[in-house]
PyMOL CGO cylinders between C-alpha atoms (Angstrom):
from pymol import cmd
from pymol.cgo import CYLINDER

trace = [
    CYLINDER, 0.00, 0.00, 0.00, 1.57, 3.33, -1.04, 0.3, 1, 1, 1, 1, 1, 1,
    CYLINDER, 1.57, 3.33, -1.04, 1.37, 6.59, 0.92, 0.3, 1, 1, 1, 1, 1, 1,
    CYLINDER, 1.37, 6.59, 0.92, -1.61, 7.86, -1.05, 0.3, 1, 1, 1, 1, 1, 1,
    CYLINDER, -1.61, 7.86, -1.05, -3.60, 4.69, -0.48, 0.3, 1, 1, 1, 1, 1, 1,
    CYLINDER, -3.60, 4.69, -0.48, -2.70, 4.75, 3.20, 0.3, 1, 1, 1, 1, 1, 1,
    CYLINDER, -2.70, 4.75, 3.20, -3.77, 8.40, 3.51, 0.3, 1, 1, 1, 1, 1, 1,
    CYLINDER, -3.77, 8.40, 3.51, -7.05, 7.71, 1.75, 0.3, 1, 1, 1, 1, 1, 1,
    CYLINDER, -7.05, 7.71, 1.75, -7.65, 4.65, 3.90, 0.3, 1, 1, 1, 1, 1, 1,
    CYLINDER, -7.65, 4.65, 3.90, -6.94, 6.56, 7.11, 0.3, 1, 1, 1, 1, 1, 1,
    CYLINDER, -6.94, 6.56, 7.11, -9.20, 9.42, 6.04, 0.3, 1, 1, 1, 1, 1, 1,
    CYLINDER, -9.20, 9.42, 6.04, -12.02, 7.11, 5.06, 0.3, 1, 1, 1, 1, 1, 1,
    CYLINDER, -12.02, 7.11, 5.06, -11.60, 4.98, 8.18, 0.3, 1, 1, 1, 1, 1, 1,
    CYLINDER, -11.60, 4.98, 8.18, -11.75, 8.05, 10.40, 0.3, 1, 1, 1, 1, 1, 1,
    CYLINDER, -11.75, 8.05, 10.40, -14.80, 9.38, 8.59, 0.3, 1, 1, 1, 1, 1, 1,
    CYLINDER, -14.80, 9.38, 8.59, -16.50, 5.99, 8.68, 0.3, 1, 1, 1, 1, 1, 1,
    CYLINDER, -16.50, 5.99, 8.68, -15.80, 5.71, 12.38, 0.3, 1, 1, 1, 1, 1, 1,
    CYLINDER, -15.80, 5.71, 12.38, -17.28, 9.13, 12.96, 0.3, 1, 1, 1, 1, 1, 1,
    CYLINDER, -17.28, 9.13, 12.96, -20.38, 8.32, 10.96, 0.3, 1, 1, 1, 1, 1, 1,
    CYLINDER, -20.38, 8.32, 10.96, -20.91, 4.88, 12.50, 0.3, 1, 1, 1, 1, 1, 1,
    CYLINDER, -20.91, 4.88, 12.50, -20.36, 5.72, 16.14, 0.3, 1, 1, 1, 1, 1, 1,
    CYLINDER, -20.36, 5.72, 16.14, -21.86, 9.17, 16.53, 0.3, 1, 1, 1, 1, 1, 1,
    CYLINDER, -21.86, 9.17, 16.53, -25.43, 10.22, 16.97, 0.3, 1, 1, 1, 1, 1, 1,
    CYLINDER, -25.43, 10.22, 16.97, -25.86, 12.62, 14.05, 0.3, 1, 1, 1, 1, 1, 1,
    CYLINDER, -25.86, 12.62, 14.05, -28.82, 14.39, 15.64, 0.3, 1, 1, 1, 1, 1, 1,
    CYLINDER, -28.82, 14.39, 15.64, -26.74, 15.50, 18.62, 0.3, 1, 1, 1, 1, 1, 1,
    CYLINDER, -26.74, 15.50, 18.62, -23.05, 15.35, 17.62, 0.3, 1, 1, 1, 1, 1, 1,
    CYLINDER, -23.05, 15.35, 17.62, -23.11, 17.97, 14.86, 0.3, 1, 1, 1, 1, 1, 1,
    CYLINDER, -23.11, 17.97, 14.86, -22.60, 21.63, 15.63, 0.3, 1, 1, 1, 1, 1, 1,
    CYLINDER, -22.60, 21.63, 15.63, -23.80, 24.21, 13.11, 0.3, 1, 1, 1, 1, 1, 1,
    CYLINDER, -23.80, 24.21, 13.11, -20.92, 26.15, 11.60, 0.3, 1, 1, 1, 1, 1, 1,
    CYLINDER, -20.92, 26.15, 11.60, -21.17, 29.88, 12.30, 0.3, 1, 1, 1, 1, 1, 1,
    CYLINDER, -21.17, 29.88, 12.30, -18.65, 30.84, 9.61, 0.3, 1, 1, 1, 1, 1, 1,
    CYLINDER, -18.65, 30.84, 9.61, -18.19, 28.53, 6.62, 0.3, 1, 1, 1, 1, 1, 1,
    CYLINDER, -18.19, 28.53, 6.62, -14.66, 29.03, 5.19, 0.3, 1, 1, 1, 1, 1, 1,
    CYLINDER, -14.66, 29.03, 5.19, -15.71, 27.48, 1.84, 0.3, 1, 1, 1, 1, 1, 1,
    CYLINDER, -15.71, 27.48, 1.84, -12.23, 26.00, 1.63, 0.3, 1, 1, 1, 1, 1, 1,
    CYLINDER, -12.23, 26.00, 1.63, -8.98, 26.06, 3.60, 0.3, 1, 1, 1, 1, 1, 1,
    CYLINDER, -8.98, 26.06, 3.60, -6.51, 28.90, 4.20, 0.3, 1, 1, 1, 1, 1, 1,
    CYLINDER, -6.51, 28.90, 4.20, -8.13, 30.98, 1.47, 0.3, 1, 1, 1, 1, 1, 1,
    CYLINDER, -8.13, 30.98, 1.47, -8.13, 28.16, -1.11, 0.3, 1, 1, 1, 1, 1, 1,
    CYLINDER, -8.13, 28.16, -1.11, -11.70, 27.58, -2.27, 0.3, 1, 1, 1, 1, 1, 1,
    CYLINDER, -11.70, 27.58, -2.27, -13.18, 24.13, -2.74, 0.3, 1, 1, 1, 1, 1, 1,
    CYLINDER, -13.18, 24.13, -2.74, -12.91, 23.00, -6.35, 0.3, 1, 1, 1, 1, 1, 1,
    CYLINDER, -12.91, 23.00, -6.35, -9.67, 24.91, -7.02, 0.3, 1, 1, 1, 1, 1, 1,
    CYLINDER, -9.67, 24.91, -7.02, -7.09, 23.20, -9.24, 0.3, 1, 1, 1, 1, 1, 1,
    CYLINDER, -7.09, 23.20, -9.24, -4.24, 22.98, -6.73, 0.3, 1, 1, 1, 1, 1, 1,
    CYLINDER, -4.24, 22.98, -6.73, -1.61, 22.35, -9.41, 0.3, 1, 1, 1, 1, 1, 1,
    CYLINDER, -1.61, 22.35, -9.41, -1.98, 26.02, -10.38, 0.3, 1, 1, 1, 1, 1, 1,
    CYLINDER, -1.98, 26.02, -10.38, -0.89, 27.29, -6.95, 0.3, 1, 1, 1, 1, 1, 1,
    CYLINDER, -0.89, 27.29, -6.95, 2.83, 28.05, -6.56, 0.3, 1, 1, 1, 1, 1, 1,
    CYLINDER, 2.83, 28.05, -6.56, 2.89, 27.71, -2.77, 0.3, 1, 1, 1, 1, 1, 1,
    CYLINDER, 2.89, 27.71, -2.77, 1.90, 24.03, -2.88, 0.3, 1, 1, 1, 1, 1, 1,
    CYLINDER, 1.90, 24.03, -2.88, 3.91, 20.93, -3.78, 0.3, 1, 1, 1, 1, 1, 1,
    CYLINDER, 3.91, 20.93, -3.78, 2.47, 17.73, -5.21, 0.3, 1, 1, 1, 1, 1, 1,
    CYLINDER, 2.47, 17.73, -5.21, 3.59, 14.94, -2.88, 0.3, 1, 1, 1, 1, 1, 1,
    CYLINDER, 3.59, 14.94, -2.88, 1.55, 12.00, -4.15, 0.3, 1, 1, 1, 1, 1, 1,
    CYLINDER, 1.55, 12.00, -4.15, 0.26, 11.97, -7.72, 0.3, 1, 1, 1, 1, 1, 1,
    CYLINDER, 0.26, 11.97, -7.72, -2.41, 9.60, -8.96, 0.3, 1, 1, 1, 1, 1, 1,
    CYLINDER, -2.41, 9.60, -8.96, -4.97, 9.51, -11.73, 0.3, 1, 1, 1, 1, 1, 1,
    CYLINDER, -4.97, 9.51, -11.73, -7.94, 10.68, -9.65, 0.3, 1, 1, 1, 1, 1, 1,
    CYLINDER, -7.94, 10.68, -9.65, -6.51, 11.74, -6.29, 0.3, 1, 1, 1, 1, 1, 1,
    CYLINDER, -6.51, 11.74, -6.29, -3.52, 13.98, -5.69, 0.3, 1, 1, 1, 1, 1, 1,
    CYLINDER, -3.52, 13.98, -5.69, -2.04, 15.01, -2.34, 0.3, 1, 1, 1, 1, 1, 1,
    CYLINDER, -2.04, 15.01, -2.34, -0.38, 18.37, -1.84, 0.3, 1, 1, 1, 1, 1, 1,
    CYLINDER, -0.38, 18.37, -1.84, 1.41, 20.10, 0.99, 0.3, 1, 1, 1, 1, 1, 1,
    CYLINDER, 1.41, 20.10, 0.99, 2.56, 23.65, 1.53, 0.3, 1, 1, 1, 1, 1, 1,
    CYLINDER, 2.56, 23.65, 1.53, 6.06, 24.28, 0.11, 0.3, 1, 1, 1, 1, 1, 1,
    CYLINDER, 6.06, 24.28, 0.11, 7.28, 25.99, 3.26, 0.3, 1, 1, 1, 1, 1, 1,
    CYLINDER, 7.28, 25.99, 3.26, 6.61, 22.59, 4.89, 0.3, 1, 1, 1, 1, 1, 1,
    CYLINDER, 6.61, 22.59, 4.89, 4.45, 24.37, 7.44, 0.3, 1, 1, 1, 1, 1, 1,
    CYLINDER, 4.45, 24.37, 7.44, 2.99, 21.76, 9.70, 0.3, 1, 1, 1, 1, 1, 1,
    CYLINDER, 2.99, 21.76, 9.70, 0.94, 24.36, 11.57, 0.3, 1, 1, 1, 1, 1, 1,
    CYLINDER, 0.94, 24.36, 11.57, -2.76, 24.41, 12.20, 0.3, 1, 1, 1, 1, 1, 1,
    CYLINDER, -2.76, 24.41, 12.20, -4.51, 26.56, 14.81, 0.3, 1, 1, 1, 1, 1, 1,
    CYLINDER, -4.51, 26.56, 14.81, -1.15, 28.13, 15.67, 0.3, 1, 1, 1, 1, 1, 1,
    CYLINDER, -1.15, 28.13, 15.67, 0.19, 24.77, 16.85, 0.3, 1, 1, 1, 1, 1, 1,
    CYLINDER, 0.19, 24.77, 16.85, 2.42, 22.09, 15.35, 0.3, 1, 1, 1, 1, 1, 1,
    CYLINDER, 2.42, 22.09, 15.35, 0.73, 19.08, 13.77, 0.3, 1, 1, 1, 1, 1, 1,
    CYLINDER, 0.73, 19.08, 13.77, 2.20, 15.82, 12.45, 0.3, 1, 1, 1, 1, 1, 1,
    CYLINDER, 2.20, 15.82, 12.45, 0.76, 15.97, 8.93, 0.3, 1, 1, 1, 1, 1, 1,
    CYLINDER, 0.76, 15.97, 8.93, -1.28, 18.43, 6.91, 0.3, 1, 1, 1, 1, 1, 1,
    CYLINDER, -1.28, 18.43, 6.91, -2.28, 17.35, 3.41, 0.3, 1, 1, 1, 1, 1, 1,
    CYLINDER, -2.28, 17.35, 3.41, -4.59, 18.89, 0.84, 0.3, 1, 1, 1, 1, 1, 1,
    CYLINDER, -4.59, 18.89, 0.84, -6.33, 16.42, -1.46, 0.3, 1, 1, 1, 1, 1, 1,
    CYLINDER, -6.33, 16.42, -1.46, -7.93, 16.82, -4.84, 0.3, 1, 1, 1, 1, 1, 1,
    CYLINDER, -7.93, 16.82, -4.84, -10.23, 14.41, -6.58, 0.3, 1, 1, 1, 1, 1, 1,
    CYLINDER, -10.23, 14.41, -6.58, -10.55, 14.65, -10.34, 0.3, 1, 1, 1, 1, 1, 1,
    CYLINDER, -10.55, 14.65, -10.34, -8.38, 17.80, -10.19, 0.3, 1, 1, 1, 1, 1, 1,
    CYLINDER, -8.38, 17.80, -10.19, -10.62, 19.65, -7.73, 0.3, 1, 1, 1, 1, 1, 1,
    CYLINDER, -10.62, 19.65, -7.73, -9.64, 20.60, -4.17, 0.3, 1, 1, 1, 1, 1, 1,
    CYLINDER, -9.64, 20.60, -4.17, -11.95, 18.59, -1.89, 0.3, 1, 1, 1, 1, 1, 1,
    CYLINDER, -11.95, 18.59, -1.89, -10.35, 17.71, 1.45, 0.3, 1, 1, 1, 1, 1, 1,
    CYLINDER, -10.35, 17.71, 1.45, -7.72, 18.54, 4.07, 0.3, 1, 1, 1, 1, 1, 1,
    CYLINDER, -7.72, 18.54, 4.07, -6.40, 15.81, 6.34, 0.3, 1, 1, 1, 1, 1, 1,
    CYLINDER, -6.40, 15.81, 6.34, -4.57, 16.76, 9.54, 0.3, 1, 1, 1, 1, 1, 1,
    CYLINDER, -4.57, 16.76, 9.54, -3.06, 14.43, 12.13, 0.3, 1, 1, 1, 1, 1, 1,
    CYLINDER, -3.06, 14.43, 12.13, -1.75, 15.60, 15.48, 0.3, 1, 1, 1, 1, 1, 1,
    CYLINDER, -1.75, 15.60, 15.48, -0.56, 14.24, 18.78, 0.3, 1, 1, 1, 1, 1, 1,
    CYLINDER, -0.56, 14.24, 18.78, -0.93, 15.33, 22.39, 0.3, 1, 1, 1, 1, 1, 1,
    CYLINDER, -0.93, 15.33, 22.39, -3.53, 16.60, 24.81, 0.3, 1, 1, 1, 1, 1, 1,
    CYLINDER, -3.53, 16.60, 24.81, -2.17, 20.19, 24.77, 0.3, 1, 1, 1, 1, 1, 1,
    CYLINDER, -2.17, 20.19, 24.77, -2.31, 20.29, 20.97, 0.3, 1, 1, 1, 1, 1, 1,
    CYLINDER, -2.31, 20.29, 20.97, -5.83, 18.88, 21.09, 0.3, 1, 1, 1, 1, 1, 1,
    CYLINDER, -5.83, 18.88, 21.09, -7.02, 21.54, 23.53, 0.3, 1, 1, 1, 1, 1, 1,
    CYLINDER, -7.02, 21.54, 23.53, -5.47, 24.29, 21.37, 0.3, 1, 1, 1, 1, 1, 1,
    CYLINDER, -5.47, 24.29, 21.37, -7.20, 22.91, 18.26, 0.3, 1, 1, 1, 1, 1, 1,
    CYLINDER, -7.20, 22.91, 18.26, -10.59, 22.55, 20.01, 0.3, 1, 1, 1, 1, 1, 1,
    CYLINDER, -10.59, 22.55, 20.01, -10.39, 26.16, 21.24, 0.3, 1, 1, 1, 1, 1, 1,
    CYLINDER, -10.39, 26.16, 21.24, -9.47, 27.36, 17.75, 0.3, 1, 1, 1, 1, 1, 1,
    CYLINDER, -9.47, 27.36, 17.75, -12.23, 25.41, 15.98, 0.3, 1, 1, 1, 1, 1, 1,
    CYLINDER, -12.23, 25.41, 15.98, -14.81, 26.52, 18.54, 0.3, 1, 1, 1, 1, 1, 1,
    CYLINDER, -14.81, 26.52, 18.54, -13.76, 30.18, 18.18, 0.3, 1, 1, 1, 1, 1, 1,
    CYLINDER, -13.76, 30.18, 18.18, -13.70, 30.05, 14.37, 0.3, 1, 1, 1, 1, 1, 1,
    CYLINDER, -13.70, 30.05, 14.37, -16.69, 27.85, 13.59, 0.3, 1, 1, 1, 1, 1, 1,
    CYLINDER, -16.69, 27.85, 13.59, -18.95, 27.82, 16.64, 0.3, 1, 1, 1, 1, 1, 1,
    CYLINDER, -18.95, 27.82, 16.64, -19.28, 26.33, 20.08, 0.3, 1, 1, 1, 1, 1, 1,
    CYLINDER, -19.28, 26.33, 20.08, -19.49, 22.59, 20.33, 0.3, 1, 1, 1, 1, 1, 1,
    CYLINDER, -19.49, 22.59, 20.33, -23.13, 21.67, 20.83, 0.3, 1, 1, 1, 1, 1, 1,
    CYLINDER, -23.13, 21.67, 20.83, -22.38, 18.44, 22.58, 0.3, 1, 1, 1, 1, 1, 1,
    CYLINDER, -22.38, 18.44, 22.58, -19.20, 16.49, 23.03, 0.3, 1, 1, 1, 1, 1, 1,
    CYLINDER, -19.20, 16.49, 23.03, -19.51, 12.81, 22.40, 0.3, 1, 1, 1, 1, 1, 1,
    CYLINDER, -19.51, 12.81, 22.40, -17.14, 10.51, 24.24, 0.3, 1, 1, 1, 1, 1, 1,
    CYLINDER, -17.14, 10.51, 24.24, -14.92, 11.34, 27.12, 0.3, 1, 1, 1, 1, 1, 1,
    CYLINDER, -14.92, 11.34, 27.12, -11.38, 12.42, 27.73, 0.3, 1, 1, 1, 1, 1, 1,
    CYLINDER, -11.38, 12.42, 27.73, -10.81, 9.43, 30.00, 0.3, 1, 1, 1, 1, 1, 1,
    CYLINDER, -10.81, 9.43, 30.00, -7.92, 7.35, 28.63, 0.3, 1, 1, 1, 1, 1, 1,
    CYLINDER, -7.92, 7.35, 28.63, -9.03, 4.87, 26.01, 0.3, 1, 1, 1, 1, 1, 1,
    CYLINDER, -9.03, 4.87, 26.01, -12.14, 6.72, 24.89, 0.3, 1, 1, 1, 1, 1, 1,
    CYLINDER, -12.14, 6.72, 24.89, -12.71, 8.91, 21.85, 0.3, 1, 1, 1, 1, 1, 1,
    CYLINDER, -12.71, 8.91, 21.85, -13.91, 12.45, 21.50, 0.3, 1, 1, 1, 1, 1, 1,
    CYLINDER, -13.91, 12.45, 21.50, -15.71, 13.29, 18.27, 0.3, 1, 1, 1, 1, 1, 1,
    CYLINDER, -15.71, 13.29, 18.27, -16.90, 16.66, 17.08, 0.3, 1, 1, 1, 1, 1, 1,
    CYLINDER, -16.90, 16.66, 17.08, -18.38, 17.83, 13.79, 0.3, 1, 1, 1, 1, 1, 1,
    CYLINDER, -18.38, 17.83, 13.79, -19.05, 21.34, 12.53, 0.3, 1, 1, 1, 1, 1, 1,
    CYLINDER, -19.05, 21.34, 12.53, -21.26, 21.55, 9.44, 0.3, 1, 1, 1, 1, 1, 1,
    CYLINDER, -21.26, 21.55, 9.44, -21.72, 24.56, 7.19, 0.3, 1, 1, 1, 1, 1, 1,
    CYLINDER, -21.72, 24.56, 7.19, -23.38, 24.95, 3.80, 0.3, 1, 1, 1, 1, 1, 1,
    CYLINDER, -23.38, 24.95, 3.80, -20.17, 24.12, 1.88, 0.3, 1, 1, 1, 1, 1, 1,
    CYLINDER, -20.17, 24.12, 1.88, -17.76, 22.76, 4.49, 0.3, 1, 1, 1, 1, 1, 1,
    CYLINDER, -17.76, 22.76, 4.49, -17.74, 20.04, 7.10, 0.3, 1, 1, 1, 1, 1, 1,
    CYLINDER, -17.74, 20.04, 7.10, -15.07, 19.62, 9.77, 0.3, 1, 1, 1, 1, 1, 1,
    CYLINDER, -15.07, 19.62, 9.77, -14.77, 16.27, 11.55, 0.3, 1, 1, 1, 1, 1, 1,
    CYLINDER, -14.77, 16.27, 11.55, -12.46, 15.90, 14.53, 0.3, 1, 1, 1, 1, 1, 1,
    CYLINDER, -12.46, 15.90, 14.53, -11.67, 12.58, 16.19, 0.3, 1, 1, 1, 1, 1, 1,
    CYLINDER, -11.67, 12.58, 16.19, -9.37, 12.41, 19.21, 0.3, 1, 1, 1, 1, 1, 1,
    CYLINDER, -9.37, 12.41, 19.21, -8.35, 9.21, 20.96, 0.3, 1, 1, 1, 1, 1, 1,
    CYLINDER, -8.35, 9.21, 20.96, -7.46, 9.80, 24.59, 0.3, 1, 1, 1, 1, 1, 1,
    CYLINDER, -7.46, 9.80, 24.59, -5.48, 6.57, 24.69, 0.3, 1, 1, 1, 1, 1, 1,
    CYLINDER, -5.48, 6.57, 24.69, -2.41, 7.35, 22.63, 0.3, 1, 1, 1, 1, 1, 1,
    CYLINDER, -2.41, 7.35, 22.63, -3.37, 11.03, 22.43, 0.3, 1, 1, 1, 1, 1, 1,
    CYLINDER, -3.37, 11.03, 22.43, -3.89, 10.90, 18.65, 0.3, 1, 1, 1, 1, 1, 1,
    CYLINDER, -3.89, 10.90, 18.65, -6.06, 13.37, 16.78, 0.3, 1, 1, 1, 1, 1, 1,
    CYLINDER, -6.06, 13.37, 16.78, -7.35, 13.40, 13.23, 0.3, 1, 1, 1, 1, 1, 1,
    CYLINDER, -7.35, 13.40, 13.23, -9.20, 16.21, 11.44, 0.3, 1, 1, 1, 1, 1, 1,
    CYLINDER, -9.20, 16.21, 11.44, -10.98, 16.15, 8.10, 0.3, 1, 1, 1, 1, 1, 1,
    CYLINDER, -10.98, 16.15, 8.10, -11.92, 19.51, 6.64, 0.3, 1, 1, 1, 1, 1, 1,
    CYLINDER, -11.92, 19.51, 6.64, -13.83, 18.89, 3.46, 0.3, 1, 1, 1, 1, 1, 1,
    CYLINDER, -13.83, 18.89, 3.46, -16.18, 20.11, 0.80, 0.3, 1, 1, 1, 1, 1, 1,
    CYLINDER, -16.18, 20.11, 0.80, -19.68, 18.78, 1.38, 0.3, 1, 1, 1, 1, 1, 1,
    CYLINDER, -19.68, 18.78, 1.38, -20.16, 18.61, -2.40, 0.3, 1, 1, 1, 1, 1, 1,
    CYLINDER, -20.16, 18.61, -2.40, -16.84, 17.07, -3.50, 0.3, 1, 1, 1, 1, 1, 1,
    CYLINDER, -16.84, 17.07, -3.50, -15.87, 14.81, -0.57, 0.3, 1, 1, 1, 1, 1, 1,
    CYLINDER, -15.87, 14.81, -0.57, -18.53, 12.16, -1.34, 0.3, 1, 1, 1, 1, 1, 1,
    CYLINDER, -18.53, 12.16, -1.34, -16.57, 11.41, -4.54, 0.3, 1, 1, 1, 1, 1, 1,
    CYLINDER, -16.57, 11.41, -4.54, -13.90, 9.76, -2.36, 0.3, 1, 1, 1, 1, 1, 1,
    CYLINDER, -13.90, 9.76, -2.36, -16.49, 7.27, -1.13, 0.3, 1, 1, 1, 1, 1, 1,
    CYLINDER, -16.49, 7.27, -1.13, -17.79, 6.75, -4.66, 0.3, 1, 1, 1, 1, 1, 1,
    CYLINDER, -17.79, 6.75, -4.66, -14.25, 5.92, -5.76, 0.3, 1, 1, 1, 1, 1, 1,
    CYLINDER, -14.25, 5.92, -5.76, -13.84, 3.37, -2.97, 0.3, 1, 1, 1, 1, 1, 1,
    CYLINDER, -13.84, 3.37, -2.97, -17.18, 1.80, -3.91, 0.3, 1, 1, 1, 1, 1, 1,
    CYLINDER, -17.18, 1.80, -3.91, -16.09, 1.56, -7.55, 0.3, 1, 1, 1, 1, 1, 1,
    CYLINDER, -16.09, 1.56, -7.55, -12.88, -0.26, -6.56, 0.3, 1, 1, 1, 1, 1, 1,
    CYLINDER, -12.88, -0.26, -6.56, -14.41, -2.58, -3.99, 0.3, 1, 1, 1, 1, 1, 1,
    CYLINDER, -14.41, -2.58, -3.99, -16.23, -4.76, -6.55, 0.3, 1, 1, 1, 1, 1, 1,
]
cmd.load_cgo(trace, "trace")
């Protein structure tokens, strides 16, 4: 399995976990300010046209990019990975992985300040349990999953229109 396949698998696994084990009627917070993209890059943009990004994993349908300055910063804190993904040439998703309780608290505060208070936290911060949060806007959805055991966090920031194409692609290849 190459890096791209692994990244896609991790992203889909995290999203599937969020969808399977959360109560959608209570776990989703309305987004107060929809960014309609990430760091000023609008959903649907052809990322290959942007000089401040580097293609790190090419493929026919899915490409992964990262910022050239190798900035692994999100919410003014260091993260482990930050990748921008396109599907069929259109910017559709950001995947961020991070580690540590302090980083998690910084990210939660940032997301709550930018996109709205968390309506209800699902899970617990007791070791071994997960915390899941979702903010949903008209164009953007942000899914955060944090495992207390291991202190691992994963964030998907994605276009509500384009992101379903990732699942369609998996369905096409699973037959």
